[in-house]
C-alpha positions in Angstrom: 0.0 0.0 0.0 1.4 3.4 -1.0 2.1 6.0 1.7 -0.2 9.0 1.4 1.0 12.5 2.1 -1.7 15.1 2.5 0.6 18.1 3.0 3.7 17.8 0.7 4.1 21.6 0.9 3.7 21.7 4.7 1.0 23.9 6.2 0.7 26.0 3.0 -2.0 24.0 1.2 -4.2 23.3 4.3 -4.1 26.9 5.4 -4.7 28.3 1.9 -7.5 25.8 1.3 -9.2 26.7 4.6 -9.0 30.4 3.6 -10.7 29.6 0.3 -13.5 27.7 2.1 -14.0 30.7 4.5 -14.1 33.3 1.7 -16.6 31.2 -0.3 -18.8 30.7 2.8 -18.7 34.3 3.8 -19.6 35.5 0.3 -22.3 32.9 0.0 -23.8 33.8 3.4 -23.8 37.5 2.6 -25.4 37.0 -0.8 -28.1 34.8 0.8 -28.8 37.5 3.4 -29.1 40.0 0.6 -31.4 37.7 -1.3 -33.8 37.3 1.7 -34.1 41.1 1.8 -34.9 41.4 -1.9 -37.6 40.1 -4.2 -38.2 39.1 -7.8 -35.2 39.2 -10.2 -33.0 40.8 -7.5 -33.5 37.8 -5.2 -32.8 35.4 -8.0 -29.6 37.1 -8.9 -28.4 37.2 -5.3 -29.2 33.5 -4.9 -27.3 32.7 -8.1 -24.3 34.6 -6.8 -24.5 32.8 -3.5 -24.6 29.4 -5.2 -21.6 30.2 -7.4 -19.7 31.6 -4.4 -20.3 28.6 -2.2 -19.7 26.1 -5.0 -16.6 27.8 -6.2 -15.2 28.2 -2.6 -15.7 24.5 -1.8 -14.2 23.4 -5.2 -11.2 25.7 -4.8 -10.7 24.5 -1.2 -10.8 20.9 -2.3 -8.3 21.2 -5.2 -6.0 23.6 -3.4 -5.7 20.9 -0.7 -5.2 18.3 -3.4 -2.1 20.3 -4.6 -0.5 19.0 -1.4 -1.6 15.4 -1.9 1.0 12.8 -2.9 1.4 9.0 -3.0 4.8 7.4 -2.8 5.6 5.1 -5.8 3.3 6.8 -8.3 2.7 10.0 -10.2 -0.7 11.7 -10.0 -2.8 13.1 -12.9 -6.3 14.5 -13.1 -9.0 13.8 -15.7 -9.8 17.3 -17.0 -13.5 16.8 -18.1 -14.4 15.0 -14.8 -12.6 17.7 -12.8 -14.6 20.4 -14.5 -17.8 18.4 -14.1 -17.2 18.3 -10.4 -17.2 22.1 -10.3 -20.4 22.3 -12.3 -22.0 19.7 -9.9 -20.9 21.7 -6.9 -22.6 24.9 -8.2 -25.8 23.2 -9.5 -26.5 21.1 -6.4 -25.5 23.8 -3.9 -27.6 26.2 -6.0 -30.6 23.9 -5.5 -30.1 24.0 -1.8 -29.7 27.7 -1.7 -32.8 28.3 -3.8 -34.8 26.0 -1.5 -34.0 28.2 1.4 -34.4 31.5 -0.5 -37.9 30.6 -1.9 -39.3 28.2 0.7 -42.3 29.3 2.7 -41.8 26.9 5.6 -38.4 27.9 7.0 -37.7 24.7 9.0 -38.6 22.5 6.1 -36.7 24.6 3.6 -33.7 24.6 5.9 -33.7 20.8 6.2 -34.1 20.3 2.5 -31.6 23.0 1.6 -29.0 21.6 4.1 -29.4 18.1 2.9 -29.2 19.1 -0.7 -26.2 21.4 -0.2 -24.4 18.8 1.9 -24.9 16.1 -0.6 -23.6 18.5 -3.3 -20.5 19.2 -1.3 -19.8 15.5 -0.8 -20.6 14.7 -4.5 -18.1 17.3 -5.6 -15.4 15.9 -3.3 -15.8 12.3 -4.4 -16.3 13.2 -8.1 -13.0 15.1 -7.8 -11.4 12.1 -6.3 -12.8 10.0 -9.1 -10.8 12.3 -11.5 -7.6 11.1 -9.8 -5.3 9.0 -12.1 -2.4 7.0 -10.7 -0.6 3.7 -10.9 -2.7 1.6 -8.5 -6.2 1.1 -7.0 -8.0 3.6 -4.8 -10.2 2.2 -2.0 -12.3 3.9 0.7 -13.2 3.2 4.3 -17.0 3.1 4.2 -17.4 4.4 7.8 -15.1 7.4 7.2 -16.9 8.1 3.9 -20.3 8.1 5.7 -18.8 10.4 8.4 -17.5 12.8 5.8 -21.0 13.0 4.2 -22.6 13.6 7.6 -20.2 16.4 8.3 -21.0 18.0 4.9 -24.7 17.9 5.6 -24.4 19.3 9.1 -22.0 22.0 8.0 -24.3 23.0 5.1 -27.4 23.1 7.3 -25.6 25.2 9.9 -24.4 27.7 7.2 -27.9 28.1 5.8 -29.3 28.5 9.3 -26.8 31.3 9.8 -27.9 32.9 6.6 -31.5 32.9 7.8 -30.9 34.1 11.3 -27.7 36.0 11.4 -27.4 39.4 9.7 -24.6 41.3 11.6 -21.4 41.3 9.6 -19.3 40.2 12.5 -21.6 37.2 13.2 -21.5 36.3 9.6 -17.7 36.4 9.7 -17.7 34.0 12.7 -20.1 31.7 11.0 -17.9 31.7 7.9 -14.9 30.6 9.9 -16.9 27.8 11.4 -18.2 26.8 8.0 -14.7 26.8 6.5 -13.5 24.6 9.4 -16.4 22.2 8.8 -15.7 22.0 5.0 -12.0 21.4 5.6 -12.9 18.7 8.2 -15.2 17.0 5.7 -12.4 17.1 3.1 -9.7 15.6 5.3 -12.1 13.1 6.8 -12.8 11.9 3.2 -9.1 11.9 2.4 -8.3 9.8 5.5 -10.8 7.3 4.2 -8.6 6.7 1.1 -6.3 3.8 0.7 -4.1 3.4 -2.4 -2.6 0.1 -3.4 0.2 1.1 -5.8 0.9 -1.1 -8.8 4.2 0.0 -10.3 4.1 0.7 -14.1 6.2 2.4 -16.6 3.3 3.6 -18.8 2.4 7.3 -18.9 -0.7 8.3 -17.0 -3.5 10.1 -18.9 -4.7 13.5 -17.8 -3.0 16.7 -16.6 -0.8 17.4 -13.6 -2.0 19.5 -10.7 0.2 22.4 -11.7 -0.7 22.2 -15.4 -4.5 22.4 -14.8 -5.7 22.7 -11.3 -3.4 25.4 -10.1 -4.3 27.9 -12.9 -8.0 27.1 -12.5 -7.8 27.5 -8.7 -6.1 30.8 -9.0 -8.7 32.0 -11.5 -11.6 30.9 -9.3 -9.9 32.4 -6.2 -9.6 35.7 -8.0 -13.3 35.5 -8.8 -14.1 35.1 -5.1 -12.0 38.1 -4.2 -13.5 40.3 -6.8 -17.1 39.3 -6.1 -16.4 39.7 -2.4 -15.3 43.3 -3.0 -18.4 44.0 -5.1 -20.8 42.6 -2.5 -19.0 44.5 0.3 -19.3 47.8 -1.6 -22.9 47.4 -2.8 -25.4 48.9 -0.4 -27.9 46.7 1.4 -31.6 47.1 1.3 -31.5 48.8 4.7 -28.8 51.2 3.6 -30.8 52.1 0.5 -33.9 52.7 2.6 -31.8 54.9 4.9 -30.5 56.9 2.0 -34.0 57.4 0.6 -35.3 58.4 4.0 -32.5 61.0 4.4 -33.4 62.4 0.9 -37.0 62.7 1.8 -36.1 64.6 5.0 -34.2 67.2 3.1 -36.9 67.7 0.4 -39.4 69.7 2.6 -36.7 72.3 3.5 -36.0 72.9 -0.2 -39.7 73.2 -1.0 -40.3 75.6 1.8 -37.9 78.1 0.1 -39.3 77.5 -3.4 -43.0 77.8 -2.5 -42.8 81.1 -0.7 -45.9 83.3 -1.6 -45.3 85.8 -4.3 -46.7 88.6 -2.1 -44.2 87.8 0.5 -41.3 88.0 -1.9 -42.6 91.4 -3.2 -43.0 92.8 0.3 -39.4 91.7 1.1 -38.2 93.3 -2.1 -40.1 96.7 -1.3 -38.7 96.7 2.2 -35.2 96.5 0.9 -35.8 99.2 -1.6 
């Protein structure tokens, strides 16, 4: 059995992958909060952004962590179409869970359905990404640890959606994002500890792309998307802020009208007095 190293670059990949998970969770939670304050097309757009943020954050977390994954006795390659499919699955399934919460009438039922759907989406992305792994040998899993990783994903997703429904203060959302990032990272490494690789030495070239050829550029691109979108969400006013601006404008309008609607006779009297 080949020796598995989950941190060939030391703490760099675990810490960076955790940061990506936290950023994706924070952005997704903020967008979900904005969606619940909006309606119609605006709500739909915020939910779509939330789904893409959470899905992208989880995918980026997974494959940044996989940059540090190595197996003694064999090279590692990744199937490109299957890797991209794992990203699409993450966004679609997480989107279904987010929309269930954003449009559900019964909050408890919507939360349970959304948490289950989103958690299964996270787990599906992880194991589909692992299915894209190409190496000289056979990959096997410990069923108990696999089940535990799926349970962690469902609990983490449900907790994150609950936070989106009930927590609106930016500081509280930040704390919830740190917890969500820790839960997603725990799910990932629990799933990785379930892996066993029986290496079969071979001299044939492996199909697919190396992590640095494909995953690293894509992870950098998606990470940049998260940062840019985070900046956009942070700078865009909330519904409460827009209402406060509108209220402030309405308060200033009566003073301006008081000057403009002064009676003509009053203006003439003032003018004659000055004369």
